[in-house]
C-alpha positions, 0 to 999 in steps of 0.5 A, spaced: 722 865 081 717 861 085 713 855 084 707 860 082 711 863 077 713 856 074 706 853 074 702 859 072 700 860 065 703 867 062 697 871 060 700 878 058 696 884 057 697 891 053 696 898 056 690 898 051 688 891 054 688 894 061 685 900 060 679 897 057 679 892 063 679 898 068 675 903 063 680 908 064 684 912 059 691 909 057 695 915 058 693 914 066 696 908 066 702 910 062 703 916 068 702 911 073 708 907 070 712 913 069 711 915 077 712 908 079 705 906 081 700 902 079 701 895 077 707 891 076 709 891 068 715 888 064 718 891 058 719 886 053 726 888 050 732 893 051 730 898 045 726 905 047 720 902 043 720 895 046 713 893 048 710 894 055 706 888 058 702 887 064 702 879 066 694 878 068 696 874 075 700 881 077 694 885 075 689 880 079 693 881 085 694 888 084 686 889 083 685 884 090 690 889 094 688 896 091 681 896 089 675 896 094 669 892 093 662 896 094 657 892 098 650 893 096 646 894 102 639 890 101 633 891 105 631 885 109 625 882 105 620 883 110 622 891 111 616 895 110 617 902 105 617 908 109 
């Protein structure tokens, strides 16, 4: 356990929360989880029906490492239309 783990408040997202955040189907996130890809997740309990949660800090780290940010190209202000 690191100091970051101790100092960072634990905000948890459900699979549904994550799907809404990324505007994708929940089944996609479930498939990633079964394949061992996608963001880090935690199972809260030992039973088959225990809930799955994603820590917000892990989601933000995954986003920073995995997603490309598109830069919007802007024309210089003095550019003339062609």
